[in-house]
C-alpha positions as CSV (number, residue, x, y, z in Angstrom):
1,M,156.1,165.1,30.0
2,T,159.5,166.6,29.1
3,I,161.0,169.5,31.0
4,E,160.5,171.7,27.9
5,T,156.8,170.8,27.7
6,G,156.4,171.5,31.5
7,V,158.0,174.9,31.2
8,E,155.8,175.7,28.2
9,Q,152.7,174.7,30.1
10,V,153.6,176.9,33.0
11,A,154.3,179.8,30.7
12,D,151.0,179.3,28.8
13,A,149.1,179.2,32.1
14,A,150.7,182.4,33.3
15,R,150.0,184.1,30.0
16,R,146.3,183.0,30.1
17,A,146.0,184.2,33.7
18,E,147.4,187.6,32.7
19,F,145.1,187.8,29.7
20,E,142.1,187.0,31.8
21,E,143.0,189.7,34.3
22,L,143.3,192.2,31.4
23,V,139.8,191.3,30.2
24,R,138.4,191.6,33.8
25,R,139.9,195.0,34.1
26,Q,138.5,196.0,30.7
27,L,135.0,195.1,31.9
28,E,135.5,197.2,35.0
29,L,136.6,200.2,32.8
30,L,133.4,199.8,30.8
31,G,131.5,200.2,34.0
32,E,130.6,196.5,34.3
33,D,130.8,194.2,37.3
34,P,133.0,191.3,36.3
35,S,131.7,189.3,39.3
36,R,128.1,189.2,38.2
37,A,126.8,185.9,37.0
38,G,126.7,186.7,33.3
39,L,130.3,188.0,33.2
40,V,132.1,185.8,35.8
41,R,133.4,183.4,33.1
42,T,133.8,186.0,30.4
43,P,137.5,186.6,30.9
44,L,138.2,182.9,30.5
45,R,135.9,182.7,27.4
46,V,137.5,185.8,25.8
47,T,141.0,184.4,26.4
48,R,140.1,181.0,24.8
49,S,138.4,182.8,22.0
50,M,141.4,185.0,21.2
51,E,143.7,182.0,21.3
52,W,141.5,180.4,18.7
53,L,141.0,183.5,16.5
54,T,144.8,184.2,16.4
55,R,146.1,180.6,16.2
56,G,147.8,181.5,13.0
57,Y,150.7,182.8,15.0
58,E,151.5,179.2,16.0
59,T,151.6,178.0,12.4
60,D,154.3,178.4,9.7
61,L,154.3,177.5,6.1
62,K,155.9,174.1,6.7
63,D,153.1,173.3,9.2
64,A,150.4,174.4,6.8
65,V,151.7,172.6,3.8
66,G,153.2,169.5,5.4
67,G,153.7,166.7,2.9
68,G,151.2,168.2,0.5
69,I,153.6,169.1,-2.3
70,F,153.7,166.7,-5.3
71,E,155.8,166.5,-8.4
72,D,153.6,167.0,-11.5
73,E,154.0,168.3,-15.0
74,H,150.6,170.0,-15.0
75,D,151.1,173.5,-16.3
76,N,147.6,175.0,-16.5
77,M,146.0,177.2,-14.0
78,I,144.8,175.7,-10.7
79,M,142.3,177.7,-8.7
80,V,140.6,177.2,-5.4
81,R,137.8,179.8,-5.1
82,D,135.4,180.9,-2.5
83,I,137.6,179.9,0.5
84,E,135.9,181.3,3.6
85,L,138.0,183.4,5.8
86,Y,137.6,185.1,9.1
87,S,140.2,187.5,10.6
88,L,140.5,190.4,13.0
89,C,141.3,193.9,12.0
90,E,144.5,195.0,13.7
91,H,143.2,198.6,14.0
92,H,140.1,197.9,16.0
93,L,140.2,194.2,16.9
94,L,136.9,193.8,15.1
95,P,136.3,190.9,12.7
96,F,136.4,191.0,8.9
97,F,135.2,188.0,6.9
98,G,134.7,187.0,3.3
99,K,136.2,184.7,0.8
100,A,139.6,184.3,-1.0
101,H,140.2,183.1,-4.5
102,V,143.7,181.6,-5.0
103,A,145.2,180.5,-8.3
104,Y,148.6,179.5,-9.5
105,I,150.3,178.0,-12.6
106,P,152.5,175.0,-11.5
107,N,156.1,174.8,-12.5
108,G,156.8,171.1,-11.9
109,R,155.1,170.9,-8.4
110,V,151.5,171.2,-7.2
111,L,149.9,171.7,-3.8
112,G,147.4,169.3,-2.3
113,L,144.1,171.1,-2.7
114,S,143.5,171.3,1.0
115,K,146.8,173.1,1.5
116,V,145.6,176.3,-0.2
117,P,142.8,176.9,2.4
118,R,145.3,176.0,5.2
119,I,147.6,178.8,3.9
120,V,144.7,181.2,3.9
121,D,143.8,180.3,7.4
122,M,147.4,180.5,8.6
123,F,147.5,184.2,7.8
124,A,143.8,185.1,8.4
125,R,144.0,183.8,12.0
126,R,146.3,186.7,13.0
127,L,145.7,190.4,13.5
128,Q,145.6,191.7,10.0
129,I,144.8,194.2,7.4
130,Q,143.2,192.8,4.2
131,E,145.9,194.3,1.9
132,R,148.7,192.5,3.8
133,L,146.8,189.3,4.1
134,T,146.3,189.1,0.3
135,S,150.0,189.6,-0.3
136,E,151.1,187.1,2.4
137,I,148.9,184.4,0.8
138,A,150.4,185.0,-2.6
139,E,154.0,185.0,-1.2
140,A,153.4,181.8,0.7
141,V,152.1,179.9,-2.4
142,Q,155.1,181.3,-4.3
143,D,157.5,180.1,-1.6
144,A,155.8,176.7,-1.3
145,V,155.9,175.5,-4.9
146,H,157.7,178.2,-6.9
147,P,155.0,178.4,-9.6
148,S,155.1,180.4,-12.8
149,G,152.6,182.8,-11.3
150,V,150.2,183.3,-8.4
151,G,146.9,185.3,-8.2
152,V,145.0,186.1,-5.1
153,V,141.8,188.0,-4.7
154,I,140.0,188.6,-1.4
155,E,136.5,190.0,-1.0
156,A,135.5,190.9,2.6
157,H,133.1,192.7,4.9
158,H,134.7,194.7,7.7
159,L,132.8,195.2,11.0
160,C,134.9,198.2,11.7
161,M,133.1,199.8,8.7
162,M,129.7,198.2,9.5
163,M,129.3,198.7,13.3
164,R,131.3,201.9,13.8
165,G,132.8,204.8,11.8
166,V,131.0,205.2,8.5
167,E,128.5,202.4,9.4
168,K,128.1,201.2,5.8
169,Q,126.4,197.8,5.9
170,N,126.8,196.7,2.3
171,S,130.4,197.7,1.4
172,T,132.7,195.0,0.2
173,V,136.5,195.5,0.2
174,V,138.3,193.8,-2.7
175,T,142.1,193.4,-2.8
176,S,144.4,191.5,-5.2
177,A,148.0,190.3,-5.3
178,M,149.5,189.1,-8.6
179,R,152.9,187.5,-9.0
180,G,154.8,186.2,-12.0
181,A,152.6,185.4,-15.1
182,F,149.5,186.8,-13.4
183,Q,151.3,190.2,-13.2
184,T,153.1,190.2,-16.6
185,N,150.6,188.3,-18.9
186,S,147.3,190.1,-19.4
187,K,145.7,186.9,-20.8
188,T,146.6,184.9,-17.7
189,R,145.3,187.7,-15.5
190,E,142.0,188.0,-17.4
191,E,141.5,184.2,-17.3
192,F,141.9,184.4,-13.5
193,M,139.6,187.3,-13.1
194,T,137.0,185.6,-15.3
195,F,137.0,182.7,-12.8
196,V,136.7,185.1,-9.9
197,R,133.7,186.9,-11.2
198,P,130.4,185.8,-9.7
199,R,128.7,182.9,-11.6
């Protein structure tokens, strides 16, 4: 174990302990008894859960893409559709979930197919709003392979609308981000939207 690793482990342990204490105090403020059998391990579970749900903060584009960029002269649209995503609304810390459709037109380089979902997860596993998430995915694909165009559409259900507030159970939020040819060429955009439509 290096000194740096040891310091990081101590810092992580201290941060987790502080997070657990915050959860314990939250339970108290709700009128609960954190020492009762059903709740005694809840602060630990919540801490681990939040680390998992927000692990995107520990990843950058280089990590997500790795060696998954390949030289190729393919110049037709490539699309990965129905990518499951789960995120947390930054306004209420409640989940939103749905699917992303990501397409791009290569310009000499292509992404390994698994890298597109990894990019989606990298940004989804952070505190988010759907609008920003959509744009961040498009920008990341643009930065990774500099394609002729990128299109991203996300369809999601938000528990902050379903469980509280307006309490609408069947509303779907749809956002899009278009870059390059997807923004300037109506035929390219229409081809993409045709692929996005339910089959």
